[in-house]
C-alpha positions, 0 to 999 in steps of 0.5 A: 818662317817669320811674318811677311807683313805687319798691319798697324792700326792706331785706334782712338775714339772710332767706335763707329768705324773700327770693326769694318777696318779690322775685318777688312784686314783680317778677312783676306786671301792669304794664310793668317800665319803670313801676316799680323794685325797690330792694333794700338788703342791710343787711350780711347774714351768711347767704346772702341777698345771693347769693340777691338777686343771682341773683334780681335778675339776672332782672329788669331793673328791680331795683337791689341796693345793699349797705351795712354793717349799720345797721338797718332804718331806715337801709336804708329811708332809703338806698332812699329816697335812691336811688329815682326813683319818684313814689311809694314802697312799703316791703316787708319782706323776709320779707313779700310782696305780692299777685299782679297788684296793682300795676296797681290800685295805680298806677291809684288813685295816678294817679286820686287823686294822694294824698299817701298810699295806705293799703292793706290787709294780712293776717297769715299764721299757719300758712297762715291769712290774717287780715285786719288792715284793712277800709276798705270804700268809704272816700272820700279824707280828710286824714291827721289825720282818718285818725289819729282813726279808728285808731292809725297802722300799719306804714309798709309798709301805706301808699304814699307820694308821694316829694315829700311825704316830701321836702317834709316832711323825713320819714325813719326814725330810725336805730338804733331798734326800732319805727321805724314808731311814730315815722314814721307819726304824723308822716307822716299828720299832714302828709298833706292827702289819703289814699286807700284800697284795700280789697283785701289787698295786703300779706301779713305772714309771722309769722316767729318770728325777725323782730326785730319779734317777738323779745324785746329790752329795747332795744325798751322803751328806744327807745320811752321814750327816743326815740319817745315823746320825739320824738312828745311834742315833735312834739305841741307843734306840733299843733293843740289839737283834735288833740292828744288823738290824740298823748296817746293814742298816746304813752300806748299806746307807753309802755304797750307799753314797760312791757309788753315789760319784764315778765319781764326781769331786775330790773336791766333793770326798774330801769333802765327805771324810772329812764329813765321817771322821767327822762322823767316829763314824758311823764305829762302825755300819760297825764293828758290822754288821753281814755281812763280807763285812761291817766288812771288810770295817769298819776295813779298814775305821778305819785304813784309816779314812781320805781316805774312798772314796779311800778305797771304790773304791779299794775294789770295784775293788776286788768285780768285 
């Protein structure tokens, strides 16, 4: 009998956190032969690999793969390629999962046979647990119905059927920040059946050194030059009645790109304005959004297409 679940853990310079992460996944309430833990060392320069090897040696269902530093997306993709489980779960190496939760997860997967199981997560901030989702008694629904209820969330907050990802050629774009913002809106669109667990399964440590919380202009350029463009192209093939989901999402991501650049140097702001101008066809999503804020931005960006950062900053003053 094959593995039911593969847990994929990308690792890069997390020597302070990775042992807790691995042990939370390895010390669970199901037999080790039912699942595997695949740890991708993405060229760590600290002591992470030594810790990983030492901890992994204690658990027979762990596999450690090392590669040169290629980024989180490439590490996840490598884990997907090496996996043997029927379902895939992504766990970031400075986070952890709840004690004795895999039995409930696997029970739900085997009962519902979904394309995707959405789980609840919580932020851990100075020891406080702050819940992110509340699913109550949600019945299974299609992925597109779920997208209508809230914006797509981080990839680790869902457990994916491996054959579903393969059939729909779903993987992470290499070398970018905010890779989840590009991946999950596509993945959920194809999902015929999404199930839910209301229990908090996934704990997000608010690591101030995490790449997701650091300030880096590349995040804005990745959002504009890759993610928004990819989703715009993807939305061209979305059913007409569902296109507004992507209009709103692309508008949100474009706003995030502009917000992230505030406080950067004048040179960086000018570069981003040039990039947005080159991709000004994205303004159509703002204009077609069902949110007044985005429609107003779309109108003003269209009038002043070379000054989007300045217009965004001016609008921000009125919103305070």
